[in-house]
Structure formats: structure tokens, C-alpha cells
N, C-alpha and C positions, 0 to 999 in steps of 0.2 A: 673476473669478470669476462674473460676473453671467449670463454665458450658460450655460444647464442643458441637459443632456439631456433628452428627453421623461420627464416623471414616469411612473412604473410605476403603472398603475391597478388597483384590486382586481378579481380575476374571481370570480363566484360560483362555489361548489363544484357539482358535478353527481356525485350518489351513483349515477347509472346510466352514468357514463364506462366504454366499453369497455375494458378492460384485461385481456387473457389472458396471464397469466405464470404458470408452473408454479411451485407453492410447493415449499419444501424437504421433505427427507424427513423422517418422524418422528425425534425425538431419540433413542428407545429403540433405534434400530437396526433392520435389515432381517433377517426371518427367514431362515434358510438355505433354508428350504422354498419360498420365494417369489422367492429369486434365481435368475436364468437364468445359468448357466455355458457357457461354451465351453472344452472342454478341447482343446489343442492340442498338436501335435508336429510338428517338422519334420526333413526329412533334409537334410543338406548336403553340399558337397565339401569342407568343412574346418571349422576351430574358430572362425574369425573373420570377422564379416561385411565386415571391410574388404577381404579377399583371396578370401573363399569365397562361393559361392552357394547357393541353396536348390534342391534337386532335387525335394522332393515335401513336400506339405502334407497332413496329416490332422486332422480337427477333429470333435468330437461335442459338441452342443448338449444340455444337460440341464438340467431344473428339476424340483423335488420328487421325485428319484430316477427320472425317467422320460425316455428319451431322445426329444428333440424333432426330431433330424435329424443328419445326418452330411455330411461334406465331405472329398473326397478328390480329389486331382489330383497328377499328376507335372507338373514345371516344366522346361521345356527350358532349358538353359544356354548361355553364350556359349563356354565352353571345356569340355574333356572332363572326364569323371568320373575322378578317379584310382583306380588298380587297388585300393589299399587300401581306399578306400570301396566299390567294387564287391563286393569280397570280404566287407565287413561288411555291407553293406545288400541286395546282390543287384542293385543298379540299375545298368544300363548305358548306354553312349551310344546303342546302338541303341533302347533304349527311351524315351529322351528325344528322339529325332529328331523325332518326330510330336507330342510333347506342345506344350501352348501355353506362350508365354514367360510371365515373370512379370507383364509389363506388362497381360496379360489376366487373369492369375488373381488378382491382388492385389485389383482392385476387388470381385471375387465374395466373397472372403474377408473383406473389409471389411464388406461387407453381411451376410454371414452371421453375423459376430460383432458386429454393431452393438448397442449397449447392453446388452452382456452382459460379465460378470466373466471375464477370461481364466484359465484355469488351465493350468500346465505344470510338468513335473517338471524342475527347474533352470530355473526361468523367466527367469532373465537371460539364458540362451544364446538360447531361442526369441525373447524380446522383443527381443533385440539385432539379430537378423536381421530380424523384422519392422519395426523401426523404420528400418533402413538401407534396406530394400526400399522403404518409403513415401517416403523422401526422395530415393532414385534416381528412382523414378517420378514425382515431384513432386506427391504427395499430402500433405496436413498429416499429420502423426504423431499418432494418436488419444493422448488421455491415458487409457490402458487402466487400469482397477482389475484387479489380477490377485492370485492366489494361487499359492505354490508349494510344491508337495506334498512335495518333497524338504526343505524349510525347515521346513514343518509337521510332518513325520515325524520329524525331529531332535528336537523338543519333545514328540512324544507316545509315539514308541516307544523301547524300552529295548534296550539291547546283549543282553539274556537272550532277547528275542524274535527278533532278526535281527541278524547281524554287522555289516550295513552299510544304507544307505538307498538302494542302487540300485533301480532302478524293477522289475527281475526280482526282487529280494529282496521287495520289498514286495507284488509280486503273488502271490507265493507265499505269503505271511503272510496276505493278506486273501482268498486262493483266488479270484483273479480269473478271470473266464470265458474272458479272452483273454489268452495269454502274449505280452510283448514280444518283438519279434524284429528290432528296426531297421528297421521299416517304419511309416511316419507314422501311418496309420490303426488299424493294430493296437495300437501304443504309445499312441495317444490313448485306444482303448477298455481298455486296460489302466489307465491313469490315472484314468479314470472310476471303476472299482472301487476303486482304492485311496483315491481322494478320498471316497468314500462310505464306506470302512471307517474313515478318518480322523475323519469327521463323527460316525460314531457312537460312537467313543472320546471326542471331545469333548462330546457330547450329554451323557456320564455325569457330565460335570464342569461342567455348567451352561452350556457355550458354544453358544449356540443362534442367533446373529446373525453376519452378516458381519463387523460392526466387532468382535465378539468374537473371532472367529478371526483377524483380522489383528492384533489385539492380542497374543492367545495365540502366535501365530507369531512374534512379533517378540523381540527379546532385551530383556526388561523384568526387573529385579531383583525378587525376592520382596518386599522392602520396598517399592519403588514401586508394585507391584501391590497390596499390601495397604491402601496409601493411598487406593485407588481409592473407598473407602467415604466419603471426604470429600466426594465430589459428590453424595451421597445427600442428597435433599430439597432440593436447589437448584432453583430456578426454571427452568421450560423456555422462557421467552421471553426477550426482550431485556434486557439487564441490565449490571451491573457486578459483577466478582467480586474478592475482597481474600484473599490468601493470609496467614496470619498464624502467627508461631511459638508457642511456648509461653508467653510473656510477653504475648502479644496485640500484639506489634510488627506492623506492617503489612511484608511482605516484597515483594509484588508486586502490582499492580493492572492488571487486564484486563477488557476488555469483548466482548460477543458477542451476536449475536441469538439463541442458545441457549444460557444459561449452564451448563446442567448438562452438556450434549454437549461443550461446549468445555473445562470443566473436568476431564471424564473424559480427554480426550486427554493431559493433563499425566501421566497414569499409564500411558501406553501407549508403544510405540517411535515413535509419529509425532511425538513431543516429541524434537527430537534435539539441542538446545542444551545444551551440558555446564553452563552456569550455571543453566538451569532445571531440570536433575536437583538440582544443588546445594540449589537454593531448596525443590524438593519435599521433599527429605531433611529439610530444617529446619522445614517446615510442619507444624502441628499442628491448624489449623482453617482453613475457607474459608466467609469470610461472602459474602452477595450483596445487591444492592440491585435491584429489579426496577423497570424503566423502561417507559415507555409506546412507546417506539421507539428506532431505532438513534442518532438524532440525541442525544436525552436521554442515553442509555448514553454516547456518545463525549464529551459535554461533562462528564457527571460523572466520568468516568474522568480528563479533564484536570485536574479541581478537586481529586479525590482524590490525585493524583499530585503535584500541587502543594502540597498540604497535610502528606502524609505523608513524601514524597519516600523511596518504597521503595527500598532498596539494589539490588533486582534489575531496577528499571525504569531504562532508559538514557535515554530521551527525556521531555521535558516537565517535567522535575523543577523547574526555576528558571526560570519564566517572568519573574521580576523581574530576569533578567540581561540583558534587551533594551537597545539603546543608541539614544540619539537625537543628532543634531546640534542644537545649540541656538545661535541667533542672538541674542546678548544684547540686554537692552533697556538702554542706555548712549548717552551722546553719539556715541561711536565703537564700535559695536558689532562684535563677533568670534564665529567659531565655536568651540564647545566641544563635547566629548563629556560627556553626563549619562546617568544611569539612569532618570530619572522626568520625566515631563513636570508642570510647576507651572503655576499660573494666576498667572504673574508677567507676563504682557505681552510675553515673548519670543515668537520663532517657531522651531518645531520642525520636524525633518525626521527620519522614522523611522516605526515601529522598525526597527533592524538586528539580526540575529542575532548579530554578532560585531564586534569591532573592526576587523577587517580590511576588512569591507564598509563600515563607517561611514568609515574613513579613505581609501578609494578615492572614495566620494562626495564627501567634503570636499575632497580634491584636485581633483576635477572642477570643483567650484563656484568655488575658488580661483584655479584656472587661469582661468576665464571672468571673474570679478568679482575685483578685486584688493583683496579686504578684508584689514584687518591681521592679521598672523599671531601677533603678540606676546600675552602675558598680560598679566593686570593691567587696571587700569581707567584710562583716558587722561581727561585735563581739558583742554579747550581752553586755559584759563587758566595752564596749568602745562606748558609744553614740556619735552620730554625728548630725549636724543639718538636719532637714527634709526639702524637696524640694517643690514645689508648688502643686504636686500631692497629697500629705497628706492633704493640705487644700481643694483641690476639692473632696475629698473623694474617690481618685482612687487607693490609697495606704494608709496601716496601720500603716505606719511610724516606722517599726522596728529600724529603724535608730536611732530614739530619744527614743527608749524603750517603745513607746506605745503599742508595741505588743511584747509578749514573745514568745520565740522560740516554746512553745507547742502551742499557738495560731496559730502562722505562719505555724506550721507543718500541720494545718488541712487544709489550703488553699494548701499547697504542694500537699497532698493526693488528695485533689480534681482535680488538675492540673495533677497529674500523673494518676489518673483513667480516665479522659478525654484523656490523651495523648496515653496510651496503652490498655484500655479495652472499658469502655462504654462512649461516648462523649454527652449522652441525655442531661446532666446536662448544659453542654455548649450551646447545640442547644436550650433548653428551655429559656435561657437568652438572646441568639440572637433574638428568634422569639419575646419574649416580648418586645425588642427594636425595631424590625422592626415594630410591631403593632402600638407602640406610635408613631413613626416617621410617618407611614402611617396616623394613624389619624391627624396628623397636617399637611398632605399634603406635607411633606419633603420626596419626593420620590426617590430622587437621593441620598441621606444618608441611607435610607432604603435600597437601593439596594447595597450599599458600604458595609453596616453590613451582607447583604445576601451573597455577595461574599467572605466576610472574613469567614463566617461560612462554606460556601462550600468547600473553599479552606483547612481549618482545616480538616473537616470531610473526605473528600477524601485522605488526606494524611495520616490520620489515618488509614483508610481502606487499603490503599496501604502498610502501614507498616505492618498491622497485616497479610495481605495476603502474603507478602514477608516474614515474620518471621516465618509464618506457613510452608512455603516450605523450607525455611532455616534451619528449625530446625529438619528436617527428616533427620536421619543419611544416610539413602540408599533407593531408590526406583528404580524399574524397570517397565518403560511404554511401552506400544506397541500400534502402531497406523497401521490400515490396509493398505496396498498399492493398488494400482489401479489393480494390477493383482493376489489380493487376497493372497498376502504374508504379513510379517510383518515388520515394522520397529522398532527396539528397541532402548531404550535409558536408560543408568543408570545415575541417578542423585543423587548426594551426596551433601547435605547441599546446595540444589538449584544449584549446579554446573553440568554442563554436563561432566561426567566422562568416559562414554564409549557409543560407538553405534555400531549397526549392523543392516542388512537388512537380513530377512529369505525369501526364494524365496517361491513360491507358492508349495504346496503339502509336503514341509519339515515339521519335527518335530521341533517345535521353542524350545522345552525345553532345549537341548542340546546347543542351541546357547544362551540362556538366562545365563546357567552356564558359557559359554564361554567368554561371554561380561563382566560377573561380575568379572571373574578371570583376564581379562586384563585392567580391568577399572583404572583409575587413583585414586590414594591415595589422598584424601582431608582432609586437617585441617583447620576446621573452626576457624573463629576470632569471634569478638564481633559484635553485631548489627544483624538488620533484613537481611542484604545482607552478610552472614559471609564468603563466599567463591567465589562470582561470583558478576558482575556488575548487576545494576538493570535491564537492557535491556535484559541481558543473562537470568536472572531470569523470566521474563515476557514472554520472547520467550518460555521457557520451559512451563510456565503456559498454554499459549495458544496452545501449541503443545499438552499438556496433555489432553485439552479441545476439541481436533479435535472430529469429529464424529467416531464414532466406537472405540475410544481410550480404552485401558484397563490398568488397575493397576495391573501388574502381582505379584509383591513382594514389600513388604514395611518393613523397620526396623524404626519403631517409630510410631508416631501418626501425621497425617496431617489432622489439623482441624482448624477452625476458631471460635473465641468467639461467643456464641449465642447472648449475647447482646453487640456484639462489632461495630465497626465503619462500618462495611460491610453493614449490615441491614438498618443504617441510610443514608448510601451513595446512597442506591439504590431508595430512596425517594427524593432526593435532585435534584433542577435543575443544568444545567450547568452554571458554572460563566461566567460573561460578560469577552470578552477579554480586557485585560489591555491596557490603552492607552500608548503610548510612554512617556518616562520621559522629553524627550526634543524633538524638530522638526527634529534633525538630528540623531535620535537613535531609531532604531525599535528592540525592544527586543522580542524574540521568547518566547511565553508562554510555560510553560510545559504541556503537555498532559497526564493526568494519563492513566495508563493501564485500560483495561476493568474492570469494578466493578462486584460484583456479581449479579447473575441474580434475 
């Protein structure tokens, strides 16, 4: 490990660095008067986009109650119009003969509706045809925001006012200036009047933003909607939120760049997870911790989940369950699985997310380096009978005295080299084995050998990457913000020790000094993760690799071995997902963090 990658040098911050990034919308929502809507209606040859075609598109663009423009065109089809459709709409084959095809009409409509919220009566029908049309024409399907006037009417209009929610019935109720007649533009104009009539009703109920309308039109229980007040008073910036029950027990921990707006979504139909509905029903209070930026919020979330182990969080609750392979420190070392790295002179490989990956990596190493597999401590002065592995040539039988401490030490050195520095010897042995098995057409066995090799190399690369960050006594990183400011983070031995945000135009240097002075003191322990969990360190790594990130100050060397496992890992295929050990058990495989480029 004497050869090192070129050390990263600190780069000074530039407060005037050009960054043109659109900021997010205000968390309070978009007033309906400021939103541009495109009310659309389609006429088609049938009821399903898989077999039917669009014959006419009509759309009206409105904002603040004023019509900004209209779009109307017939669309030539590849097949004839069914007689029933002609009777219903009045559209004939002769009318469509000179109309433009869909490939010419669609780009114009996409441009007309760009940036607007689509509105339709029974929107699923119209959006289904539009999405299918985009796919057939080779256009990316836009992620349209939309409102469904039929769905909204079912929440607003009572049966005493109209027996059904058909467009014609609603048009009569709201005295629309245009009566629907199964022609696209006329129906779109009628839908505009219905939309404005519904908005007038909702305004009397205090529903004045697009987000409020979307929440109101969804199926949300009254109890769930009443708890929306739990979000009142929460911070509007980045942070962590904790749902608590009546006893104060933490039910769920989450994070967001806008805590209040995120918590409010739990009380709307945008939250579709059934377990979250159960959690919201039990929640009586929401606490929040304001954070300087997204990285601090993500790290605090991980720490709080590990501390409280909330019942409704599924991930990150047990960071202590990571597994390491330990090469013991004794006359005849062996591999064992352990949960913790100790300062005991032994060599470790990991962390692994589960025992399956640890077993695969151990098998890869033992196939290349024939260490003993038996348990217990061996003494060169007290021989003991050898096992069957010695007869098979898979072990040198140090237990019987066939292998001296010095000879065995050569194997240990090779294993230690593969675990901590260069795994090429282990990779070469695995590839020779794969080639032999493939030549014998034993492809399944060859795949198993490959997966073992991949598990080992990726674990070694992950360990070296984490150990490199954990070995840095202190560094200060900076990532540019959307408004051309800077997010600062102090990292000590891989642990986030301090965070701050510098506003646009301010000199960041005093802020760097201040966040260093107030940062947490960190005392490292042994192993590749000396002061933080694996997830925390990997989040910090990803943050430091963000576009435009700067390394402002560093105390120590942050580098990977030139001939380390990272280089080998970048050339390896992804391992196959492991099968469950029994039909009733599904074991989640560990997914390593991002490897080097």
C-alpha cells in the first residue's frame, strides 16, 4: 500500500461561481390564479389507446379566469371511423381525409401545453391516449400535472344538485356558455366553465392553491385531513421530522429539504403506503430539527433512526448488524465472522450487509489461499488429527504439523494482501477456476465462482474507500447551492462534525473558520469506520462527489491504493442476486456503495 493515488488538494471557494439552477416552488403552494391550465378533450375511434386512435384534439389555455389561447384540430387516422362514433360525434372519414396525421399534430399540442397543468373530464381516458400517442411517435412522455374535473366534482357536488357527474350535467349546473356536444373544442370550452365553477365552490372552503385542490380531490379520510394541523409551525427549510404517538414514542423519522411541505403530504392522497396511513393514525405530534443543508439532514436522520429504531422505518435501524471477516492473530490464523472491529492486531475485511455476502467473500479467499477452515486455536507444539480437507488438498494440515508456522505465514501474508491491498492474486485464481469450469460446460458452478470473486473484490474496495475517508483527521468540503451560495461540512474521521450554509455573495472564509471552531470533537476507534456508521460515511462520500464540490481544507491524506481493490472492482460484473435459503425467507442482499469510476 505504499503507492497512492494523487492526493486531492484543497480548492478555494469562489462566491461568484456561475450557477444557474431554478429554485423549488414556495412550500405554501401555488395560488390557483397564478397557475396556467390547459383544458383538453379528445375524440377517438374507441375506448382504449391500445386499439383506438385519436380523431380530434381540442384544448383551451386559461390562467386567472382568462382564456389565453385555443387549440383545435382533426387528426387523420390509419383506419376508418366506426359508424357508431360517426353517429355520436359527427366525424366522418371524409372529414379526416385531409386532416394532418398524429405525428404532425402531437408536437404542436405538446408545445401548446408545455409547463401547464392539464385538466380533463375523466382525465384518465384523455391522458391514456396522449401517453400512448407520445410512445408511438417516439416522444418522451411528459410528467403532466393534471386535475380531473369529474373526480373533483364527486367531492364537491351533492346528489341533490345533479344526479350524476357527466360533463353535460355539470355544464347545466354551472350554466356553461358552451354546451358539450362530443366535439373536442366545444367539450373543452364547457370543461373550462365547469372547472371555474368548481374552483368557486372550493374557494369558499379555503382551498386556494393547486396543492390544496389536489389534496381535496383525493380520497383522504376526514381524520387524516384533520391531522394536517400537525404540520403547522414546522420549519420550511431542510431538516428531520419525527412522528410521535401520545406517549412520545418515535413512530417514524424522515427528512426533507422542506420539512413542512413534506409532512403535509402525509395527510393527503399523495401518500399511498398503507403502513404510513396506519402511522399517521397513531401520531399525535410531529417534532422537527432544522438543519443547515441536505447532508446534515440525511446524517441526522440516520443517527435518529439508529437511536430510536422507529417501528415504521424499515431501513437503517440496525447499523450495528454489519459483518466483518476477521483473520485472527495467532500462530495459525483463520477466517471468522464478527460483528465488530477491535484493536486486537487482527486483519479485517468488510463491512458486509449480511452473512450471505460475507460467506461468498470468504469462499473466494479460501479457494485462492488454502487457510485452515477448522475452529479453535492451534498450537505448533500440540498436533491434532487432520480433517478431510487435508486429504482433498484444500488445507496444508498445520494441525498435524505438516505445515510449519513459517510456511503458513506465507499463506497468511497472501490473504492479508488480498484483504487490505491488492486482490489480483485472488482474482487470477478465481478466473482460472472459471475458465476450467466453462471449458467443462459447468456454467452454473462457474457463475458461483464468479459471484464469490465479485463479492470479495467489492467488499475490499468498499473497505479501502471507507478506510481512506475514515483516516482523514479533518476535512472541510463545500458544495454550491442553487442560489450560488455554499453548503459547508466538517468531516472528522468520516463523521459529520459540523455543517453550515453560506448565503450568496457572502465571503465563505469566516464561515469556514466558524464551523471548524464549533464542530464536534471526534475520537476515532479501530477499523475502516472509526467514528460513524457505514451509511453515514457513504452519504458523505456521495456529497463530496456532488457536481461543483470543493475540498476547502484537509488535515491528512485522502487517497486510495493505486493497486487496490477499487481498480479491480470497476472492471467486474455485478453479482447475481442470491436465492432465498428457504421458501419462506427472503434475505435482502446488501448493495455496495458506488465504486470508483
